[in-house]
C-alpha positions in Angstrom: -119.7 -194.9 48.6 -120.5 -193.3 52.0 -117.9 -190.8 53.0 -116.4 -191.4 56.5 -114.4 -188.9 58.5 -113.2 -189.4 62.1 -112.3 -186.6 64.4 -112.2 -185.9 68.2 -114.3 -183.6 70.4 -112.5 -181.3 72.9 -112.7 -183.9 75.7 -111.2 -186.7 73.5 -114.4 -188.5 72.5 -114.5 -189.8 69.0 -116.9 -188.3 66.5 -117.4 -189.8 63.0 -119.2 -188.1 60.0 -121.0 -190.4 57.6 -121.8 -188.5 54.4 -124.4 -189.7 51.9 -123.1 -191.5 48.9 -122.5 -189.1 45.9 -122.1 -186.0 48.0 -118.9 -184.0 48.1 -118.3 -182.0 51.3 -115.2 -180.7 53.0 -114.6 -182.1 56.5 -111.4 -180.0 57.0 -110.2 -179.8 60.6 -110.7 -176.1 60.9 -114.4 -176.5 60.0 -115.1 -179.4 62.4 -113.0 -178.5 65.4 -114.8 -178.5 68.8 -114.0 -175.2 70.5 -116.0 -175.7 73.6 -113.1 -176.7 75.9 -115.0 -179.4 77.7 -113.5 -180.7 81.0 -111.8 -184.1 80.9 -114.0 -187.2 80.8 -114.8 -188.8 84.1 -114.1 -192.4 85.1 -116.3 -195.3 84.2 -119.2 -196.2 86.4 -119.3 -199.8 87.7 -121.0 -203.1 87.1 -122.3 -205.2 90.0 -123.0 -208.9 89.8 -126.5 -210.1 90.7 -125.9 -213.5 92.2 -129.7 -214.2 92.4 -130.0 -214.1 88.6 -126.3 -214.6 87.4 -126.5 -211.2 85.6 -124.5 -208.0 85.5 -126.1 -204.7 86.4 -124.5 -201.4 85.4 -124.5 -198.6 88.0 -124.2 -195.2 86.3 -125.1 -192.5 88.8 -123.4 -189.8 86.7 -126.2 -190.1 84.1 -128.6 -188.3 86.5 -127.2 -185.0 85.1 -127.6 -185.8 81.4 -129.5 -183.5 79.1 -133.3 -184.1 79.3 -135.7 -182.9 76.5 -134.0 -179.5 75.9 -135.7 -176.8 73.7 -134.8 -176.9 70.0 -132.4 -174.0 70.2 -130.4 -175.9 72.8 -130.4 -179.3 71.2 -127.0 -181.0 71.7 -127.1 -183.0 68.4 -128.2 -180.2 66.0 -125.4 -178.7 64.0 -123.3 -176.1 65.8 -124.3 -172.5 65.6 -122.9 -169.4 67.3 -125.7 -169.5 69.9 -125.6 -173.3 70.3 -122.1 -174.9 70.3 -123.4 -178.5 70.2 -121.9 -182.0 70.2 -121.6 -181.7 66.4 -118.9 -179.1 65.6 -119.9 -178.8 61.9 -122.5 -176.4 60.6 -124.2 -179.2 58.7 -123.9 -183.0 58.4 -125.7 -186.1 57.0 -125.3 -188.8 59.7 -123.0 -188.5 62.8 -121.9 -191.1 65.3 -120.1 -190.0 68.5 -119.3 -191.3 72.0 -122.0 -190.5 74.5 -121.0 -187.8 76.9 -123.0 -189.6 79.6 -122.3 -193.2 79.0 -123.8 -196.2 80.8 -120.6 -198.1 79.8 -117.1 -196.9 79.3 -115.0 -195.0 78.3 -112.5 -197.6 79.7 -112.3 -201.0 78.0 -111.7 -204.4 79.5 -113.4 -207.6 80.6 -115.8 -208.1 83.5 -114.4 -209.9 86.6 -114.1 -213.7 86.3 -115.7 -216.1 88.9 -118.2 -213.5 89.9 -120.2 -214.0 93.1 -122.2 -211.9 95.6 -120.3 -208.7 96.2 -118.4 -208.8 92.9 -118.1 -205.5 91.1 -115.8 -203.8 88.6 -115.5 -200.9 86.2 -118.4 -200.5 83.7 -116.2 -201.2 80.7 -117.6 -200.8 77.2 -118.7 -198.0 74.9 -121.9 -196.1 74.3 -122.4 -194.1 71.1 -125.1 -191.8 69.8 -126.2 -192.0 66.1 -127.9 -188.8 64.8 -129.9 -189.7 61.7 -130.3 -186.2 60.3 -129.3 -182.6 61.1 -133.1 -181.7 61.2 -134.4 -181.4 64.8 -137.8 -182.7 64.0 -139.1 -185.7 62.2 -138.3 -189.4 62.5 -136.4 -192.2 60.7 -139.5 -193.0 58.7 -139.3 -189.6 57.1 -135.7 -190.0 55.9 -134.9 -190.4 52.2 -133.9 -193.8 50.9 -130.3 -192.4 50.5 -130.1 -191.3 54.1 -131.6 -194.6 55.3 -128.8 -196.3 53.5 -126.2 -194.1 55.1 -127.5 -194.9 58.6 -127.3 -198.6 57.8 -123.7 -198.1 56.6 -122.9 -196.4 59.9 -124.4 -199.2 61.9 -122.4 -201.8 59.9 -119.1 -199.8 60.2 -119.6 -199.2 63.9 -120.5 -202.9 64.5 -117.3 -204.0 62.9 -115.2 -201.4 64.8 -116.8 -202.1 68.2 -116.6 -205.9 67.7 -112.8 -205.4 67.5 -112.4 -203.5 70.8 -110.9 -205.3 73.8 -113.3 -206.9 76.1 -116.5 -206.4 74.0 -118.9 -209.3 74.0 -122.0 -207.9 72.3 -122.8 -204.9 70.1 -126.4 -203.6 70.1 -127.7 -200.8 67.8 -131.1 -199.5 68.8 -133.5 -196.6 68.6 -135.9 -195.5 71.3 -138.6 -193.4 69.6 -141.2 -191.3 71.4 -141.8 -189.8 74.8 -143.9 -192.8 75.9 -140.7 -194.9 75.5 -138.7 -192.5 77.6 -136.5 -190.6 75.1 -134.4 -187.7 76.5 -133.9 -185.9 73.1 -136.6 -185.2 70.5 -134.0 -185.0 67.7 -134.2 -188.2 65.6 -131.4 -190.4 66.8 -130.4 -193.9 68.0 -127.7 -195.4 70.0 -125.2 -198.3 70.0 -124.1 -200.1 73.1 -121.0 -202.3 73.2 -121.2 -204.5 76.3 -118.4 -206.3 78.1 -120.8 -209.2 78.8 -123.6 -211.0 77.0 -126.8 -209.3 78.0 -129.5 -211.4 79.7 -131.9 -211.4 76.8 -129.2 -212.2 74.3 -128.0 -215.0 76.5 -131.5 -216.6 76.6 -131.9 -216.3 72.8 -128.3 -217.3 72.2 -128.6 -220.5 74.2 -131.9 -221.4 72.5 -130.3 -220.8 69.1 -127.2 -222.9 70.0 -129.4 -225.8 71.2 -131.3 -225.8 67.9 -128.2 -225.4 65.8 -126.5 -228.3 67.6 -129.6 -230.5 67.3 -129.6 -230.2 63.5 -125.8 -230.6 63.2 -125.3 -226.9 62.1 -127.5 -227.3 59.0 -129.9 -224.5 60.0 -130.3 -221.7 62.5 -133.3 -221.2 64.8 -134.0 -217.7 63.4 -133.9 -219.1 59.8 -136.2 -221.9 60.7 -138.7 -219.6 62.3 -138.7 -217.3 59.2 -139.3 -220.3 57.0 -142.2 -221.5 59.2 -143.8 -218.0 59.2 -143.4 -217.7 55.4 -145.0 -221.1 54.9 -147.9 -220.2 57.2 -148.3 -216.7 55.8 -151.0 -215.4 58.2 -148.5 -213.3 60.2 -146.3 -212.1 57.3 -146.1 -208.3 56.7 -143.8 -208.1 53.7 -141.4 -210.3 51.7 -138.4 -209.1 49.7 -135.5 -210.7 47.9 -133.2 -210.6 50.9 -135.4 -209.6 53.9 -138.9 -210.5 55.2 -140.9 -209.1 58.1 -143.5 -210.8 60.2 -145.4 -210.6 63.5 -144.1 -213.6 65.5 -146.4 -216.4 66.4 -145.9 -215.8 70.2 -145.6 -211.9 70.1 -145.2 -210.4 73.5 -146.1 -206.8 72.7 -149.3 -205.3 71.3 -147.2 -204.4 68.3 -144.2 -206.5 67.5 -142.5 -207.1 64.1 -139.4 -209.2 63.3 -137.4 -208.3 60.3 -135.0 -211.1 59.2 -132.4 -211.5 56.5 -132.9 -214.6 54.3 -129.2 -215.4 54.5 -127.6 -216.4 57.7 -125.4 -213.5 58.8 -124.2 -212.8 62.4 -124.5 -209.0 62.2 -125.0 -205.8 60.1 -121.3 -205.7 59.3 -121.7 -209.1 57.4 -124.4 -207.8 55.0 -123.5 -207.4 51.4 -124.0 -204.2 49.5 -127.1 -205.5 47.8 -128.6 -206.6 51.1 -127.9 -203.2 52.6 -129.6 -201.5 49.6 -132.7 -203.5 50.1 -132.7 -203.1 53.8 -132.7 -199.3 53.4 -136.0 -199.6 51.5 -137.6 -202.4 53.6 -136.9 -200.8 56.9 -138.4 -197.4 55.8 -141.5 -199.2 54.5 -141.9 -201.1 57.8 -141.6 -197.9 59.9 -144.1 -196.1 57.7 -146.5 -198.9 58.2 -146.1 -198.7 61.9 -146.7 -194.9 61.9 -149.8 -195.3 59.6 -151.6 -197.5 62.2 -152.8 -194.5 64.2 -153.4 -190.7 63.8 -150.3 -189.9 65.8 -146.7 -191.3 65.6 -146.3 -194.6 67.2 -143.7 -195.0 70.0 -141.4 -197.9 69.5 -138.1 -199.6 70.4 -136.2 -200.7 67.3 -133.7 -203.3 68.5 -131.1 -204.9 66.2 -130.2 -208.3 67.6 -126.7 -209.3 66.5 -124.8 -212.5 67.4 -122.7 -212.2 70.5 -118.9 -212.5 70.2 -118.9 -215.5 72.6 -117.5 -218.4 70.4 -120.1 -220.7 71.9 -123.0 -218.5 70.7 -121.8 -216.8 67.6 -122.0 -219.6 65.0 -125.7 -220.1 65.7 -126.5 -216.4 66.1 -128.4 -214.6 63.4 -129.0 -210.9 62.8 -132.6 -209.8 63.0 -134.6 -206.7 64.1 -137.2 -206.8 66.8 -139.4 -203.7 66.6 -141.8 -203.4 69.5 -144.4 -200.9 70.8 -146.5 -200.7 73.9 -149.3 -199.0 72.0 -152.4 -201.3 72.0 -154.9 -198.7 70.8 -154.9 -195.1 69.6 -155.2 -193.8 73.2 -153.9 -196.8 75.2 -150.5 -198.1 76.2 -149.5 -201.5 77.7 -147.6 -201.1 80.9 -145.4 -203.8 82.3 -147.0 -204.5 85.6 -147.0 -207.6 87.9 -146.9 -210.5 85.6 -144.5 -209.0 83.0 -142.3 -206.8 85.2 -142.0 -209.2 88.2 -142.3 -212.6 86.5 -141.3 -211.9 82.9 -144.5 -213.7 81.9 -146.0 -211.6 79.1 -149.8 -211.4 78.4 -150.6 -209.9 75.0 -153.7 -207.8 74.5 -153.7 -208.3 70.7 -153.5 -211.3 68.4 -150.5 -211.5 66.1 -152.6 -212.4 63.1 -154.8 -209.3 63.4 -151.8 -207.0 63.9 -150.1 -208.5 60.8 -153.3 -208.0 58.8 -153.5 -204.3 59.8 -149.8 -203.8 58.9 -150.4 -205.3 55.5 -153.5 -203.2 54.9 -152.4 -199.7 55.9 -151.8 -197.2 53.2 -148.0 -196.4 53.1 -147.0 -193.0 51.8 -145.3 -193.3 48.4 -141.6 -193.4 48.3 -139.2 -192.7 45.4 -138.9 -195.7 43.1 -135.9 -197.9 44.0 -134.5 -201.0 42.3 -134.4 -202.7 45.7 -138.2 -202.3 46.1 -138.9 -204.1 42.8 -138.9 -207.5 44.5 -140.8 -206.3 47.6 -144.3 -207.6 48.2 -146.8 -207.5 51.0 -147.1 -210.8 52.9 -150.4 -212.5 52.6 -152.2 -215.3 54.4 -151.5 -218.7 53.0 
């Protein structure tokens, strides 16, 4: 079992150590106390209602001063040393989750204003957390061991359950921005979790489509499940198939590189996965990231976005956990930029075909990983 230890940083933010299963480590208070004497946390930013689109926009001007691509000896999420008292008080760790010092949302909690119209604003309630995957400053998720990958998944699941229970939270979103071309502000391998006080625009569009489909078939099937079934039957865009998860390039992919990883069982979020499903996910996810990195001579920038069912009672029954991994990289030396059609109109134009991308992902040579029982049932997808 993953060891979990919660503590507080000197300004009151929560920090949680997730230790790999089978390890024994002391997390005594005297070894993990933050001695920096940070000033008290500031107030939350604000959210403003965009009446033109019926959407909320967070305004977080305090984030202008956040840390930006510091040198390795000043990294805020490396373990603490005498010369670098970091956000992580311990001298070593496996996986750590802590409240962001420069949050877009929070630290206060509560609902967004009701009956919003032009001019409506309120506190930016919610919570933003940082997930450090490893104490090593260099590397990436794809280079983690299978055991460490499993620990990260356990952290995502535990935090999803905890954040779901906070007052006012409507959606929990774990994600990773990887690479300078995506806009990361820290080189250290890490991800984030946002807990929103509203359903985000993209989740609302997807949620309403899922609810419409779910209602039309009297709750017998989910939209995500039906799409997975259709892709598996077609086969031409499948990347891999396991006992509990399968990955494919979607029929109408928007990005030059886009892969959806979907559980075979209908579950709303990571917290609802069984132990067996988490075990397989640890392997499948690593395999998928290694395939993405093997496409080109240099690491591929990506956004790894875990879509989880919103907590809105009207949307949650039809919602289904799935990963959408996207990259703007359309060639070894070319990126896709969101210009007029995409940025202004939201009308995507893809420069690659989903079938050719899936074929490349199936064909790449993936570095060997230690044998795992969960990988025994994993196979590459193949055209029907």
